KENU-928079 format. One record per residue: residue number from 0; residue in three letters; x, y, z of N, C-alpha, C in turn. Coordinates in pm, whole numbers. Example, Ala and Ser with C-alpha at 12.3 -4.5 7.8 and 13.67 -1.06 7.14 Angstrom:
// residues 2
<pos = 0, code = ala, n.u = 1319, n.v = -569, n.w = 780, ca.u = 1230, ca.v = -450, ca.w = 780, c.u = 1320, c.v = -330, c.w = 780>
<pos = 1, code = ser, n.u = 1285, n.v = -225, n.w = 708, ca.u = 1367, ca.v = -106, ca.w = 714, c.u = 1290, c.v = 3, c.w = 787>
END
This chain:
// residues 106
<pos = 0, code = met, n.u = 11157, n.v = 9460, n.w = 14580, ca.u = 11025, ca.v = 9434, ca.w = 14525, c.u = 11018, c.v = 9487, c.w = 14382>
<pos = 1, code = ser, n.u = 10969, n.v = 9404, n.w = 14292, ca.u = 10958, ca.v = 9449, ca.w = 14153, c.u = 10822, c.v = 9512, c.w = 14130>
<pos = 2, code = phe, n.u = 10817, n.v = 9599, n.w = 14032, ca.u = 10693, ca.v = 9666, ca.w = 13996, c.u = 10621, c.v = 9578, c.w = 13895>
<pos = 3, code = thr, n.u = 10496, n.v = 9544, n.w = 13924, ca.u = 10419, ca.v = 9453, ca.w = 13840, c.u = 10291, c.v = 9521, c.w = 13793>
<pos = 4, code = leu, n.u = 10219, n.v = 9454, n.w = 13705, ca.u = 10088, ca.v = 9504, ca.w = 13666, c.u = 9994, c.v = 9509, c.w = 13786>
<pos = 5, code = glu, n.u = 10009, n.v = 9415, n.w = 13877, ca.u = 9927, ca.v = 9416, ca.w = 13997, c.u = 9959, c.v = 9537, c.w = 14083>
<pos = 6, code = thr, n.u = 10087, n.v = 9574, n.w = 14091, ca.u = 10127, ca.v = 9695, ca.w = 14164, c.u = 10063, c.v = 9818, c.w = 14101>
<pos = 7, code = leu, n.u = 10067, n.v = 9824, n.w = 13968, ca.u = 10006, ca.v = 9937, ca.w = 13898, c.u = 9856, c.v = 9939, c.w = 13920>
<pos = 8, code = arg, n.u = 9791, n.v = 9823, n.w = 13912, ca.u = 9648, ca.v = 9814, ca.w = 13938, c.u = 9614, c.v = 9866, c.w = 14077>
<pos = 9, code = asp, n.u = 9692, n.v = 9826, n.w = 14176, ca.u = 9668, ca.v = 9869, ca.w = 14313, c.u = 9685, c.v = 10020, c.w = 14328>
<pos = 10, code = arg, n.u = 9784, n.v = 10076, n.w = 14261, ca.u = 9806, ca.v = 10220, ca.w = 14266, c.u = 9689, c.v = 10294, c.w = 14200>
<pos = 11, code = ile, n.u = 9640, n.v = 10240, n.w = 14089, ca.u = 9524, ca.v = 10300, ca.w = 14022, c.u = 9403, c.v = 10296, c.w = 14115>
<pos = 12, code = glu, n.u = 9384, n.v = 10186, n.w = 14186, ca.u = 9274, ca.v = 10175, ca.w = 14282, c.u = 9283, c.v = 10285, c.w = 14388>
<pos = 13, code = leu, n.u = 9401, n.v = 10305, n.w = 14442, ca.u = 9420, ca.v = 10408, ca.w = 14544, c.u = 9392, c.v = 10548, c.w = 14489>
<pos = 14, code = arg, n.u = 9446, n.v = 10574, n.w = 14372, ca.u = 9429, ca.v = 10707, ca.w = 14313, c.u = 9286, c.v = 10732, c.w = 14266>
<pos = 15, code = ala, n.u = 9218, n.v = 10627, n.w = 14227, ca.u = 9078, ca.v = 10641, ca.w = 14184, c.u = 8990, c.v = 10689, c.w = 14298>
<pos = 16, code = ala, n.u = 9028, n.v = 10657, n.w = 14420, ca.u = 8950, ca.v = 10696, ca.w = 14537, c.u = 8978, c.v = 10839, c.w = 14580>
<pos = 17, code = met, n.u = 9074, n.v = 10903, n.w = 14519, ca.u = 9109, ca.v = 11041, ca.w = 14554, c.u = 9019, c.v = 11139, c.w = 14480>
<pos = 18, code = ser, n.u = 9032, n.v = 11263, n.w = 14514, ca.u = 8959, ca.v = 11370, ca.w = 14447, c.u = 9014, c.v = 11390, c.w = 14306>
<pos = 19, code = pro, n.u = 8928, n.v = 11418, n.w = 14209, ca.u = 8977, ca.v = 11446, ca.w = 14072, c.u = 9069, c.v = 11568, c.w = 14066>
<pos = 20, code = glu, n.u = 9062, n.v = 11655, n.w = 14166, ca.u = 9154, ca.v = 11770, ca.w = 14170, c.u = 9293, c.v = 11729, c.w = 14215>
<pos = 21, code = glu, n.u = 9303, n.v = 11612, n.w = 14279, ca.u = 9430, ca.v = 11564, ca.w = 14331, c.u = 9491, c.v = 11451, c.w = 14249>
<pos = 22, code = ser, n.u = 9409, n.v = 11384, n.w = 14169, ca.u = 9454, ca.v = 11263, ca.w = 14102, c.u = 9412, c.v = 11264, c.w = 13955>
<pos = 23, code = tyr, n.u = 9511, n.v = 11247, n.w = 13866, ca.u = 9482, ca.v = 11234, ca.w = 13724, c.u = 9397, c.v = 11111, c.w = 13697>
<pos = 24, code = thr, n.u = 9425, n.v = 11003, n.w = 13768, ca.u = 9348, ca.v = 10880, ca.w = 13752, c.u = 9201, c.v = 10905, c.w = 13786>
<pos = 25, code = ala, n.u = 9176, n.v = 10968, n.w = 13899, ca.u = 9039, ca.v = 10998, ca.w = 13939, c.u = 8972, c.v = 11089, c.w = 13837>
<pos = 26, code = lys, n.u = 9047, n.v = 11186, n.w = 13788, ca.u = 8992, ca.v = 11278, ca.w = 13688, c.u = 8950, c.v = 11203, c.w = 13561>
<pos = 27, code = leu, n.u = 9037, n.v = 11114, n.w = 13514, ca.u = 9003, ca.v = 11034, ca.w = 13396, c.u = 8878, c.v = 10951, c.w = 13420>
<pos = 28, code = leu, n.u = 8872, n.v = 10886, n.w = 13533, ca.u = 8759, ca.v = 10799, ca.w = 13562, c.u = 8628, c.v = 10876, c.w = 13574>
<pos = 29, code = thr, n.u = 8634, n.v = 10997, n.w = 13627, ca.u = 8511, ca.v = 11076, ca.w = 13635, c.u = 8464, c.v = 11122, c.w = 13498>
<pos = 30, code = arg, n.u = 8554, n.v = 11124, n.w = 13402, ca.u = 8517, ca.v = 11164, ca.w = 13266, c.u = 8456, c.v = 11049, c.w = 13187>
<pos = 31, code = gly, n.u = 8464, n.v = 10928, n.w = 13241, ca.u = 8394, ca.v = 10815, ca.w = 13182, c.u = 8476, c.v = 10729, c.w = 13088>
<pos = 32, code = thr, n.u = 8411, n.v = 10621, n.w = 13046, ca.u = 8474, ca.v = 10521, ca.w = 12960, c.u = 8521, c.v = 10580, c.w = 12828>
<pos = 33, code = asp, n.u = 8440, n.v = 10667, n.w = 12769, ca.u = 8478, ca.v = 10723, ca.w = 12638, c.u = 8612, c.v = 10795, c.w = 12646>
<pos = 34, code = lys, n.u = 8633, n.v = 10876, n.w = 12750, ca.u = 8759, ca.v = 10949, ca.w = 12764, c.u = 8874, c.v = 10853, c.w = 12793>
<pos = 35, code = cys, n.u = 8848, n.v = 10755, n.w = 12879, ca.u = 8952, ca.v = 10657, ca.w = 12909, c.u = 8993, c.v = 10580, c.w = 12783>
<pos = 36, code = ala, n.u = 8896, n.v = 10543, n.w = 12702, ca.u = 8925, ca.v = 10471, ca.w = 12577, c.u = 9000, c.v = 10561, c.w = 12479>
<pos = 37, code = gln, n.u = 8961, n.v = 10687, n.w = 12473, ca.u = 9030, ca.v = 10782, ca.w = 12385, c.u = 9177, c.v = 10794, c.w = 12423>
<pos = 38, code = lys, n.u = 9204, n.v = 10807, n.w = 12553, ca.u = 9342, ca.v = 10820, ca.w = 12599, c.u = 9422, c.v = 10693, c.w = 12568>
<pos = 39, code = leu, n.u = 9362, n.v = 10576, n.w = 12587, ca.u = 9431, ca.v = 10452, ca.w = 12553, c.u = 9465, c.v = 10449, c.w = 12405>
<pos = 40, code = gly, n.u = 9370, n.v = 10487, n.w = 12321, ca.u = 9394, ca.v = 10489, ca.w = 12177, c.u = 9507, c.v = 10584, c.w = 12139>
<pos = 41, code = glu, n.u = 9507, n.v = 10703, n.w = 12198, ca.u = 9613, ca.v = 10800, ca.w = 12169, c.u = 9750, c.v = 10744, c.w = 12206>
<pos = 42, code = glu, n.u = 9757, n.v = 10684, n.w = 12324, ca.u = 9886, ca.v = 10630, ca.w = 12370, c.u = 9930, c.v = 10512, c.w = 12285>
<pos = 43, code = ala, n.u = 9836, n.v = 10429, n.w = 12240, ca.u = 9871, ca.v = 10315, ca.w = 12155, c.u = 9927, c.v = 10362, c.w = 12021>
<pos = 44, code = val, n.u = 9867, n.v = 10466, n.w = 11965, ca.u = 9918, ca.v = 10522, ca.w = 11839, c.u = 10057, c.v = 10578, c.w = 11860>
<pos = 45, code = glu, n.u = 10077, n.v = 10650, n.w = 11970, ca.u = 10210, ca.v = 10707, ca.w = 11999, c.u = 10313, c.v = 10596, c.w = 12017>
<pos = 46, code = ala, n.u = 10275, n.v = 10485, n.w = 12079, ca.u = 10367, ca.v = 10371, ca.w = 12094, c.u = 10401, c.v = 10312, c.w = 11959>
<pos = 47, code = ala, n.u = 10302, n.v = 10298, n.w = 11872, ca.u = 10326, ca.v = 10242, ca.w = 11738, c.u = 10419, c.v = 10333, c.w = 11659>
<pos = 48, code = ile, n.u = 10399, n.v = 10462, n.w = 11668, ca.u = 10486, ca.v = 10556, ca.w = 11597, c.u = 10628, c.v = 10547, c.w = 11649>
<pos = 49, code = ala, n.u = 10643, n.v = 10540, n.w = 11781, ca.u = 10777, ca.v = 10527, ca.w = 11838, c.u = 10844, c.v = 10399, c.w = 11788>
<pos = 50, code = ala, n.u = 10767, n.v = 10291, n.w = 11776, ca.u = 10824, ca.v = 10164, ca.w = 11730, c.u = 10869, c.v = 10173, c.w = 11586>
<pos = 51, code = val, n.u = 10786, n.v = 10226, n.w = 11498, ca.u = 10823, ca.v = 10228, ca.w = 11356, c.u = 10932, c.v = 10330, c.w = 11326>
<pos = 52, code = thr, n.u = 10952, n.v = 10425, n.w = 11416, ca.u = 11062, ca.v = 10519, ca.w = 11397, c.u = 11186, c.v = 10476, c.w = 11476>
<pos = 53, code = his, n.u = 11178, n.v = 10358, n.w = 11535, ca.u = 11289, ca.v = 10299, ca.w = 11610, c.u = 11336, c.v = 10389, c.w = 11725>
<pos = 54, code = asp, n.u = 11241, n.v = 10456, n.w = 11788, ca.u = 11268, ca.v = 10541, ca.w = 11904, c.u = 11250, c.v = 10457, c.w = 12029>
<pos = 55, code = arg, n.u = 11357, n.v = 10392, n.w = 12069, ca.u = 11351, ca.v = 10298, ca.w = 12181, c.u = 11303, c.v = 10365, c.w = 12309>
<pos = 56, code = ala, n.u = 11361, n.v = 10477, n.w = 12345, ca.u = 11321, ca.v = 10547, ca.w = 12468, c.u = 11175, c.v = 10591, c.w = 12458>
<pos = 57, code = gly, n.u = 11137, n.v = 10640, n.w = 12343, ca.u = 10998, ca.v = 10680, ca.w = 12323, c.u = 10904, c.v = 10562, c.w = 12336>
<pos = 58, code = leu, n.u = 10942, n.v = 10448, n.w = 12281, ca.u = 10859, ca.v = 10328, ca.w = 12289, c.u = 10843, c.v = 10283, c.w = 12434>
<pos = 59, code = val, n.u = 10951, n.v = 10286, n.w = 12510, ca.u = 10944, ca.v = 10247, ca.w = 12651, c.u = 10844, c.v = 10337, c.w = 12724>
<pos = 60, code = gly, n.u = 10856, n.v = 10467, n.w = 12705, ca.u = 10766, ca.v = 10560, ca.w = 12771, c.u = 10622, c.v = 10544, c.w = 12727>
<pos = 61, code = glu, n.u = 10601, n.v = 10530, n.w = 12598, ca.u = 10465, ca.v = 10514, ca.w = 12547, c.u = 10405, c.v = 10381, c.w = 12587>
<pos = 62, code = ala, n.u = 10487, n.v = 10276, n.w = 12593, ca.u = 10436, ca.v = 10146, ca.w = 12638, c.u = 10389, c.v = 10155, c.w = 12782>
<pos = 63, code = ala, n.u = 10463, n.v = 10228, n.w = 12865, ca.u = 10419, ca.v = 10249, ca.w = 13004, c.u = 10286, c.v = 10322, c.w = 13006>
<pos = 64, code = asp, n.u = 10270, n.v = 10423, n.w = 12920, ca.u = 10144, ca.v = 10496, ca.w = 12912, c.u = 10030, c.v = 10404, c.w = 12868>
<pos = 65, code = val, n.u = 10058, n.v = 10316, n.w = 12771, ca.u = 9955, ca.v = 10223, ca.w = 12723, c.u = 9909, c.v = 10132, c.w = 12836>
<pos = 66, code = leu, n.u = 10004, n.v = 10075, n.w = 12910, ca.u = 9967, ca.v = 9985, ca.w = 13019, c.u = 9885, c.v = 10058, c.w = 13125>
<pos = 67, code = tyr, n.u = 9927, n.v = 10179, n.w = 13162, ca.u = 9853, ca.v = 10257, ca.w = 13260, c.u = 9711, c.v = 10284, c.w = 13211>
<pos = 68, code = his, n.u = 9699, n.v = 10336, n.w = 13090, ca.u = 9568, ca.v = 10373, ca.w = 13038, c.u = 9479, c.v = 10249, c.w = 13015>
<pos = 69, code = leu, n.u = 9538, n.v = 10136, n.w = 12980, ca.u = 9460, ca.v = 10013, ca.w = 12968, c.u = 9401, c.v = 9974, c.w = 13102>
<pos = 70, code = leu, n.u = 9481, n.v = 9980, n.w = 13207, ca.u = 9430, ca.v = 9943, ca.w = 13339, c.u = 9325, c.v = 10042, c.w = 13388>
<pos = 71, code = val, n.u = 9341, n.v = 10169, n.w = 13355, ca.u = 9238, ca.v = 10267, ca.w = 13391, c.u = 9108, c.v = 10235, c.w = 13316>
<pos = 72, code = leu, n.u = 9117, n.v = 10202, n.w = 13189, ca.u = 8999, ca.v = 10167, ca.w = 13111, c.u = 8932, c.v = 10042, c.w = 13166>
<pos = 73, code = leu, n.u = 9011, n.v = 9942, n.w = 13202, ca.u = 8955, ca.v = 9822, ca.w = 13263, c.u = 8880, c.v = 9857, c.w = 13391>
<pos = 74, code = lys, n.u = 8938, n.v = 9944, n.w = 13472, ca.u = 8871, ca.v = 9988, ca.w = 13596, c.u = 8741, c.v = 10059, c.w = 13562>
<pos = 75, code = ala, n.u = 8743, n.v = 10147, n.w = 13463, ca.u = 8623, ca.v = 10221, ca.w = 13425, c.u = 8510, c.v = 10126, c.w = 13386>
<pos = 76, code = glu, n.u = 8546, n.v = 10014, n.w = 13328, ca.u = 8445, ca.v = 9918, ca.w = 13281, c.u = 8420, c.v = 9803, c.w = 13380>
<pos = 77, code = gly, n.u = 8488, n.v = 9807, n.w = 13495, ca.u = 8468, ca.v = 9703, ca.w = 13595, c.u = 8524, c.v = 9569, c.w = 13558>
<pos = 78, code = val, n.u = 8627, n.v = 9569, n.w = 13475, ca.u = 8693, ca.v = 9445, ca.w = 13433, c.u = 8820, c.v = 9431, c.w = 13516>
<pos = 79, code = gly, n.u = 8832, n.v = 9320, n.w = 13587, ca.u = 8948, ca.v = 9298, ca.w = 13671, c.u = 9069, c.v = 9251, c.w = 13592>
<pos = 80, code = leu, n.u = 9186, n.v = 9293, n.w = 13637, ca.u = 9310, ca.v = 9248, ca.w = 13575, c.u = 9319, c.v = 9096, c.w = 13577>
<pos = 81, code = glu, n.u = 9268, n.v = 9034, n.w = 13684, ca.u = 9273, ca.v = 8888, ca.w = 13694, c.u = 9192, c.v = 8822, c.w = 13583>
<pos = 82, code = glu, n.u = 9087, n.v = 8888, n.w = 13536, ca.u = 9009, ca.v = 8833, ca.w = 13424, c.u = 9093, c.v = 8831, c.w = 13297>
<pos = 83, code = val, n.u = 9164, n.v = 8940, n.w = 13274, ca.u = 9248, ca.v = 8950, ca.w = 13154, c.u = 9363, c.v = 8850, c.w = 13163>
<pos = 84, code = met, n.u = 9424, n.v = 8840, n.w = 13281, ca.u = 9534, ca.v = 8746, ca.w = 13298, c.u = 9485, c.v = 8602, c.w = 13283>
<pos = 85, code = gly, n.u = 9364, n.v = 8575, n.w = 13330, ca.u = 9305, ca.v = 8442, ca.w = 13312, c.u = 9284, c.v = 8410, c.w = 13165>
<pos = 86, code = glu, n.u = 9239, n.v = 8508, n.w = 13090, ca.u = 9221, ca.v = 8489, ca.w = 12945, c.u = 9355, c.v = 8461, c.w = 12879>
<pos = 87, code = leu, n.u = 9458, n.v = 8536, n.w = 12916, ca.u = 9591, ca.v = 8511, ca.w = 12859, c.u = 9641, c.v = 8372, c.w = 12896>
<pos = 88, code = gln, n.u = 9621, n.v = 8332, n.w = 13020, ca.u = 9664, ca.v = 8200, ca.w = 13063, c.u = 9592, c.v = 8091, c.w = 12984>
<pos = 89, code = ala, n.u = 9463, n.v = 8108, n.w = 12963, ca.u = 9388, ca.v = 8009, ca.w = 12886, c.u = 9439, c.v = 7999, c.w = 12744>
<pos = 90, code = arg, n.u = 9480, n.v = 8111, n.w = 12690, ca.u = 9530, ca.v = 8111, ca.w = 12552, c.u = 9665, c.v = 8044, c.w = 12537>
<pos = 91, code = thr, n.u = 9740, n.v = 8034, n.w = 12645, ca.u = 9872, ca.v = 7970, ca.w = 12635, c.u = 9861, c.v = 7819, c.w = 12625>
<pos = 92, code = ala, n.u = 9742, n.v = 7764, n.w = 12642, ca.u = 9722, ca.v = 7619, ca.w = 12633, c.u = 9735, c.v = 7569, c.w = 12489>
<pos = 93, code = gln, n.u = 9729, n.v = 7661, n.w = 12393, ca.u = 9745, ca.v = 7622, ca.w = 12252, c.u = 9827, c.v = 7729, c.w = 12182>
<pos = 94, code = ser, n.u = 9873, n.v = 7698, n.w = 12064, ca.u = 9952, ca.v = 7795, ca.w = 11990, c.u = 9864, c.v = 7913, c.w = 11950>
<pos = 95, code = gly, n.u = 9926, n.v = 8027, n.w = 11929, ca.u = 9852, ca.v = 8145, ca.w = 11886, c.u = 9781, c.v = 8124, c.w = 11755>
<pos = 96, code = leu, n.u = 9843, n.v = 8050, n.w = 11664, ca.u = 9780, ca.v = 8024, ca.w = 11534, c.u = 9658, c.v = 7934, c.w = 11550>
<pos = 97, code = ala, n.u = 9668, n.v = 7832, n.w = 11637, ca.u = 9554, ca.v = 7744, ca.w = 11660, c.u = 9441, c.v = 7820, c.w = 11730>
<pos = 98, code = glu, n.u = 9476, n.v = 7905, n.w = 11826, ca.u = 9374, ca.v = 7984, ca.w = 11896, c.u = 9302, c.v = 8075, c.w = 11799>
<pos = 99, code = lys, n.u = 9376, n.v = 8141, n.w = 11712, ca.u = 9315, ca.v = 8233, ca.w = 11616, c.u = 9223, c.v = 8157, c.w = 11519>
<pos = 100, code = ala, n.u = 9267, n.v = 8040, n.w = 11476, ca.u = 9187, ca.v = 7959, ca.w = 11382, c.u = 9059, c.v = 7909, c.w = 11447>
<pos = 101, code = ser, n.u = 9059, n.v = 7893, n.w = 11582, ca.u = 8941, ca.v = 7840, ca.w = 11650, c.u = 8833, c.v = 7945, c.w = 11672>
<pos = 102, code = arg, n.u = 8864, n.v = 8071, n.w = 11652, ca.u = 8766, ca.v = 8178, ca.w = 11673, c.u = 8656, c.v = 8169, c.w = 11567>
<pos = 103, code = thr, n.u = 8535, n.v = 8199, n.w = 11608, ca.u = 8425, ca.v = 8198, ca.w = 11512, c.u = 8442, c.v = 8311, c.w = 11411>
<pos = 104, code = lys, n.u = 8409, n.v = 8282, n.w = 11291, ca.u = 8420, ca.v = 8382, ca.w = 11186, c.u = 8287, c.v = 8457, c.w = 11174>
<pos = 105, code = asp, n.u = 8295, n.v = 8586, n.w = 11146, ca.u = 8173, ca.v = 8667, ca.w = 11130, c.u = 8108, c.v = 8643, c.w = 10996>
END
């Protein structure tokens, strides 16, 4: 069995139901969206730094952290992974450049 984003989502669901004293995921979620967003931002910056310094192992680890923290943030906000995957699927119907050009301008 391969490890997927759905597997990670399911694990986050299980850990979210645990006590914050037993689960880092539960602890993050009890601290709210702001903390979850802060952690995602920190991990994204660390991933970017690993990439620009060509630290492959660091990038792999930080990318894993980004995916985990993104799914925790989605859970905190009640956004399902299937919603995000649906959005990605819809975007594959056209090229990235065409999709970007179709967005309304501010």
